[in-house]
C-alpha positions as CSV (number, residue, x, y, z in Angstrom):
1,M,0.1,-18.6,6.1
2,I,-2.7,-17.2,4.0
3,D,-0.9,-14.4,2.2
4,L,-3.2,-11.7,0.8
5,R,-0.5,-9.0,0.3
6,S,-0.2,-9.5,-3.4
7,D,-0.5,-12.1,-6.2
8,T,3.3,-11.8,-6.5
9,V,3.7,-14.2,-3.6
10,T,2.6,-17.3,-5.6
11,Q,4.7,-20.4,-5.7
12,P,5.4,-22.4,-8.9
13,T,3.2,-25.4,-9.1
14,P,4.9,-28.9,-9.4
15,A,4.0,-29.0,-13.1
16,M,5.6,-25.6,-13.6
17,R,8.7,-26.7,-11.8
18,Q,8.9,-29.7,-14.1
19,A,8.6,-27.6,-17.1
20,M,11.4,-25.4,-15.9
21,L,13.6,-28.5,-15.3
22,D,12.9,-29.8,-18.8
23,A,13.4,-26.5,-20.6
24,E,15.7,-26.5,-23.7
25,L,18.4,-23.9,-23.0
26,G,20.9,-21.6,-24.8
27,D,22.5,-18.2,-24.3
28,D,19.8,-15.6,-24.6
29,V,22.2,-12.7,-24.9
30,Y,23.4,-14.3,-28.1
31,G,19.8,-14.8,-29.1
32,E,20.2,-18.6,-28.8
33,D,17.9,-19.7,-26.0
34,P,15.0,-21.5,-27.9
35,T,12.6,-21.4,-24.9
36,V,13.0,-17.7,-24.5
37,T,12.4,-17.2,-28.2
38,R,9.3,-19.3,-28.0
39,L,7.9,-17.3,-25.1
40,E,8.6,-14.0,-26.8
41,Q,7.0,-15.1,-30.1
42,R,4.1,-16.7,-28.3
43,L,3.2,-13.6,-26.3
44,A,3.7,-11.2,-29.3
45,G,1.5,-13.5,-31.4
46,D,-1.2,-13.7,-28.7
47,L,-1.2,-9.9,-28.4
48,G,-1.2,-9.3,-32.1
49,L,2.2,-7.5,-32.0
50,E,5.4,-8.1,-34.0
51,A,8.0,-9.0,-31.4
52,G,8.6,-9.5,-27.7
53,L,11.5,-9.2,-25.2
54,F,11.8,-11.3,-22.1
55,V,13.1,-9.4,-19.0
56,P,13.5,-10.1,-15.3
57,S,10.7,-7.8,-14.0
58,G,7.6,-5.7,-14.9
59,T,9.5,-2.6,-13.7
60,M,12.2,-3.3,-16.2
61,S,9.7,-4.1,-18.9
62,N,7.9,-0.8,-18.4
63,L,11.2,1.1,-18.2
64,L,12.4,-0.3,-21.5
65,G,9.2,0.6,-23.1
66,L,9.5,4.2,-22.0
67,L,13.2,4.3,-23.0
68,A,12.3,2.9,-26.4
69,H,9.5,5.4,-27.1
70,C,11.1,8.5,-25.7
71,E,14.4,10.4,-25.9
72,R,16.1,12.7,-23.3
73,G,13.9,15.7,-22.7
74,D,10.7,14.0,-23.8
75,E,7.7,13.5,-21.4
76,Y,5.1,10.9,-21.0
77,L,1.6,11.3,-19.6
78,V,0.6,9.0,-16.9
79,G,-1.9,8.5,-14.0
80,Q,-1.0,9.9,-10.6
81,Q,-1.4,6.5,-9.0
82,A,0.0,4.4,-11.9
83,H,2.7,1.9,-11.2
84,T,5.1,3.3,-13.8
85,Y,4.9,6.7,-12.1
86,K,4.5,5.9,-8.4
87,Y,6.1,2.6,-7.7
88,E,9.0,2.1,-10.1
89,G,11.6,4.3,-8.4
90,G,11.4,7.1,-10.9
91,G,13.4,5.0,-13.4
92,A,12.3,6.9,-16.5
93,A,13.5,10.2,-15.1
94,V,16.6,8.8,-13.4
95,L,17.8,6.6,-16.2
96,G,16.2,8.1,-19.3
97,S,15.8,11.8,-18.5
98,I,12.2,11.3,-19.4
99,Q,9.8,13.7,-17.6
100,P,6.6,12.2,-16.2
101,Q,3.5,14.3,-16.4
102,P,1.1,12.8,-13.7
103,I,-2.6,13.3,-14.2
104,E,-5.4,12.6,-11.7
105,M,-7.2,9.3,-12.3
106,A,-10.9,8.4,-12.2
107,A,-12.1,5.8,-9.8
108,D,-12.2,3.2,-12.6
109,G,-8.5,3.7,-13.4
110,S,-9.1,5.7,-16.6
111,L,-7.8,9.1,-17.4
112,D,-10.2,11.8,-18.7
113,L,-9.0,12.3,-22.2
114,D,-10.1,16.0,-22.2
115,L,-8.0,16.5,-19.1
116,V,-5.1,14.6,-20.8
117,R,-5.4,17.0,-23.8
118,S,-4.9,19.9,-21.5
119,Y,-1.5,18.5,-20.4
120,I,-0.1,18.0,-23.9
121,K,2.7,20.5,-24.3
122,A,3.0,22.9,-27.2
123,D,5.9,22.4,-29.7
124,D,8.0,25.0,-28.0
125,F,11.6,24.7,-26.7
126,H,10.5,25.9,-23.3
127,F,8.6,22.6,-22.8
128,A,9.5,18.9,-22.6
129,R,8.2,17.2,-25.8
130,T,5.1,15.2,-25.1
131,R,5.6,11.8,-26.8
132,L,3.6,9.1,-25.0
133,L,0.5,8.2,-23.0
134,A,0.8,5.3,-20.6
135,L,-2.2,3.4,-19.2
136,E,-2.6,0.5,-16.8
137,N,-5.0,-2.4,-17.0
138,T,-6.0,-3.6,-14.6
139,M,-5.7,-0.6,-12.4
140,H,-6.3,-1.3,-8.7
141,G,-8.2,-4.3,-9.8
142,K,-10.4,-2.3,-12.1
143,V,-10.8,-3.2,-15.8
144,L,-10.6,-0.4,-18.5
145,P,-13.6,-0.7,-20.8
146,L,-12.9,-1.7,-24.5
147,A,-14.7,1.5,-25.7
148,Y,-12.4,3.6,-23.5
149,L,-9.3,1.9,-25.0
150,A,-10.6,2.6,-28.5
151,A,-11.1,6.2,-27.6
152,A,-7.6,6.5,-26.2
153,R,-6.2,5.0,-29.3
154,A,-8.0,7.5,-31.5
155,F,-6.9,10.3,-29.1
156,T,-3.2,9.4,-29.3
157,R,-3.3,9.1,-33.1
158,E,-5.0,12.5,-33.3
159,H,-2.2,14.1,-31.2
160,G,0.7,12.2,-32.6
161,L,1.4,10.2,-29.3
162,A,2.4,6.6,-28.8
163,L,0.3,4.5,-26.4
164,H,1.9,2.1,-23.9
165,L,0.1,-0.3,-21.6
166,D,1.3,-1.5,-18.3
167,G,-0.5,-4.8,-18.6
168,A,1.0,-6.4,-15.5
169,R,-2.5,-8.0,-14.9
170,L,-3.7,-7.8,-18.5
171,Y,-4.9,-11.4,-18.5
172,N,-7.0,-10.7,-15.4
173,A,-8.7,-7.9,-17.5
174,A,-9.2,-10.2,-20.5
175,V,-10.7,-13.0,-18.4
176,K,-13.0,-10.6,-16.7
177,L,-14.2,-9.2,-20.0
178,G,-14.4,-12.7,-21.6
179,V,-12.3,-11.7,-24.6
180,P,-9.1,-12.8,-26.2
181,V,-6.2,-10.7,-24.8
182,R,-5.6,-9.1,-28.2
183,E,-9.0,-7.4,-28.0
184,I,-7.3,-5.2,-25.5
185,S,-3.7,-5.1,-26.8
186,Q,-4.7,-4.2,-30.3
187,H,-5.1,-0.6,-29.2
188,F,-1.5,-0.2,-28.0
189,D,1.9,0.4,-29.5
190,S,3.6,-1.5,-26.7
191,V,2.4,-3.7,-23.9
192,S,4.2,-5.0,-20.8
193,I,3.0,-8.4,-19.5
194,C,4.0,-9.6,-16.1
195,L,4.2,-13.4,-15.7
196,S,4.9,-13.5,-11.9
197,K,1.6,-12.1,-10.6
198,G,-1.7,-14.0,-11.2
199,L,-0.2,-16.2,-13.9
200,G,2.0,-17.7,-11.2
201,A,5.5,-17.8,-12.7
202,P,8.4,-17.1,-10.3
203,V,9.9,-14.3,-12.2
204,G,9.8,-12.4,-15.5
205,S,7.9,-10.1,-17.8
206,V,7.7,-9.6,-21.6
207,L,7.6,-6.3,-23.5
208,C,5.8,-6.5,-26.8
209,G,5.6,-4.1,-29.7
210,D,6.7,-3.7,-33.3
211,A,10.1,-5.0,-34.3
212,E,11.8,-1.6,-34.4
213,L,10.7,-0.7,-30.8
214,I,11.7,-4.1,-29.5
215,A,15.2,-3.8,-31.1
216,K,15.6,-0.5,-29.3
217,A,14.4,-2.0,-26.0
218,R,16.8,-4.9,-26.4
219,R,19.7,-2.5,-26.6
220,W,18.4,-0.7,-23.5
221,R,18.0,-4.0,-21.7
222,K,21.8,-4.5,-22.0
223,V,22.5,-1.0,-20.8
224,V,20.4,-1.4,-17.6
225,G,21.9,-4.8,-16.9
226,G,19.0,-7.0,-17.9
227,G,20.6,-9.5,-20.2
228,M,20.3,-13.1,-19.0
229,R,22.0,-16.2,-20.2
230,Q,20.3,-19.6,-19.9
231,A,17.0,-17.8,-19.2
232,G,14.9,-20.6,-20.7
233,M,14.4,-22.1,-17.3
234,L,12.5,-19.0,-16.4
235,A,10.8,-18.6,-19.8
236,A,9.5,-22.1,-19.5
237,A,7.6,-21.1,-16.4
238,G,6.0,-18.3,-18.4
239,L,5.0,-20.7,-21.2
240,H,3.5,-23.1,-18.7
241,A,1.5,-20.3,-17.1
242,L,0.1,-19.2,-20.5
243,D,-0.9,-22.8,-21.4
244,H,-2.4,-23.8,-18.0
245,Q,-3.0,-20.8,-15.7
246,V,-4.9,-18.2,-17.6
247,E,-8.5,-19.5,-17.4
248,R,-8.1,-20.3,-13.7
249,L,-7.8,-16.5,-13.0
250,A,-11.6,-16.6,-13.0
251,E,-11.3,-18.5,-9.7
252,D,-9.3,-15.7,-8.2
253,H,-12.0,-13.3,-9.3
254,T,-14.7,-15.4,-7.8
255,H,-12.8,-15.7,-4.5
256,A,-12.3,-11.9,-4.4
257,A,-16.0,-11.3,-5.1
258,Q,-17.0,-13.7,-2.3
259,L,-14.6,-12.0,0.1
260,G,-15.8,-8.5,-0.8
261,T,-19.4,-9.4,-0.4
262,A,-18.9,-11.1,3.0
263,L,-16.8,-8.2,4.3
264,A,-19.5,-5.7,3.2
265,E,-22.1,-7.8,5.0
266,L,-19.9,-7.6,8.1
267,G,-20.1,-3.8,8.0
268,Y,-16.7,-3.1,6.4
269,Q,-16.6,-0.3,3.8
270,V,-15.7,-2.2,0.6
271,E,-15.1,-0.9,-2.9
272,P,-16.8,-2.7,-5.8
273,V,-14.8,-5.8,-6.8
274,Q,-14.1,-6.6,-10.4
275,T,-11.0,-8.9,-10.5
276,N,-8.7,-10.3,-7.9
277,M,-8.4,-7.3,-5.6
278,V,-10.6,-6.2,-2.7
279,Y,-10.1,-2.7,-1.3
280,L,-11.6,-1.7,2.0
281,A,-11.3,1.5,4.1
282,M,-9.6,0.7,7.4
283,G,-8.1,4.1,8.3
284,N,-5.8,4.0,11.3
285,E,-7.1,0.6,12.3
286,A,-4.9,-1.1,9.7
287,P,-1.9,-1.9,11.9
288,A,-4.1,-3.4,14.7
289,L,-5.9,-5.5,12.0
290,Q,-2.6,-6.7,10.7
291,A,-1.5,-7.9,14.1
292,F,-4.9,-9.6,14.7
293,L,-4.8,-11.4,11.4
294,A,-1.1,-12.4,11.7
295,A,-1.9,-14.2,14.9
296,R,-4.4,-16.2,12.9
297,G,-2.1,-17.1,10.1
298,I,-3.2,-14.4,7.7
299,R,-0.8,-11.9,6.1
300,I,-1.8,-8.4,4.8
301,S,0.0,-5.2,4.1
302,P,-1.5,-2.6,6.4
303,A,-2.8,0.7,4.8
304,P,-5.7,3.0,5.4
305,R,-7.1,1.8,2.0
306,L,-6.4,-1.8,2.5
307,R,-5.8,-4.1,-0.4
308,L,-6.5,-7.9,-0.3
309,V,-5.3,-9.9,-3.3
310,T,-6.5,-13.4,-4.2
311,H,-4.3,-15.7,-6.2
312,L,-3.7,-19.3,-7.1
313,D,-2.3,-20.1,-3.6
314,V,-5.6,-18.9,-1.9
315,N,-8.4,-21.5,-2.1
316,A,-12.0,-21.5,-1.1
317,A,-11.3,-22.8,2.4
318,D,-8.8,-20.0,2.9
319,I,-11.4,-17.4,1.9
320,E,-13.8,-18.8,4.6
321,A,-11.0,-18.6,7.1
322,V,-10.3,-15.0,6.2
323,I,-13.9,-14.0,6.4
324,A,-14.1,-15.7,9.9
325,A,-11.0,-13.8,11.0
326,F,-12.4,-10.4,9.8
327,A,-15.7,-11.2,11.6
328,A,-13.8,-12.0,14.8
329,Y,-11.9,-8.7,14.5
330,R,-15.2,-6.8,13.9
331,H,-16.8,-8.3,17.0
332,R,-13.7,-8.5,19.3
């Protein structure tokens, strides 16, 4: 199967599996797993932040960031389509009594800062206390410009807010911009990095921030059941990905651009492609397309706004096969 549903479907490479097998292990809940410690320190250092915390998932990493920044009755400002708001089970509200204030997003994934300003609550006991602004990069495959991030940092400082980044695909953004990842992360108080998407690890995310924030997040990790023991086998996969599978993200971007261009030439309505995601308008045709492609060994998630995601298990020949299948569907 050629699986275009998400970059979460990637399989560990043989070299990554070997790194996992060879990992030095200890009990991470006691703080004694050396491979976990190396991963946390490596990512914090790469991002220019003080400390890191290895957790099972990006959803947990974002949740712990929100719990560490906010108290009961606080609120965070977030995009209407952002993952932390729309796709993480309402965890901040359910588990932290943190109120989300969703805000409509621009097509490039940014939030209009003048609009954000209008949603900041006054210091009045009638209102939840606005404490945090959360951004996402990439957002639907789009990269937030560095100038926008600098403006958001200045904005949050002006208004006494913390700034969190859901950086599930942060390395895609950095590769696209051609900058070290800290050029992006330097603007944020906390950053969540997912290792199991384009980077190709089987599981795991890391939350990075200052030492005090990460200490709070570590306590919350225990509360929500996220403490793991000999987790170095998983952390080793993340270290291998950082060492060997960052620069190759550019291949995924190239494949997505080729796919987007070809689909547009076939007459499909395709959004501009920046990284590893191709969006096209399929309307109510999506289920029929899914069945047509499945019969040809191609897996998608049907939606009116259809997302196709390239990743390390999709090669150049696969892209040609997908283009041919879409052409066959167009001319059936």
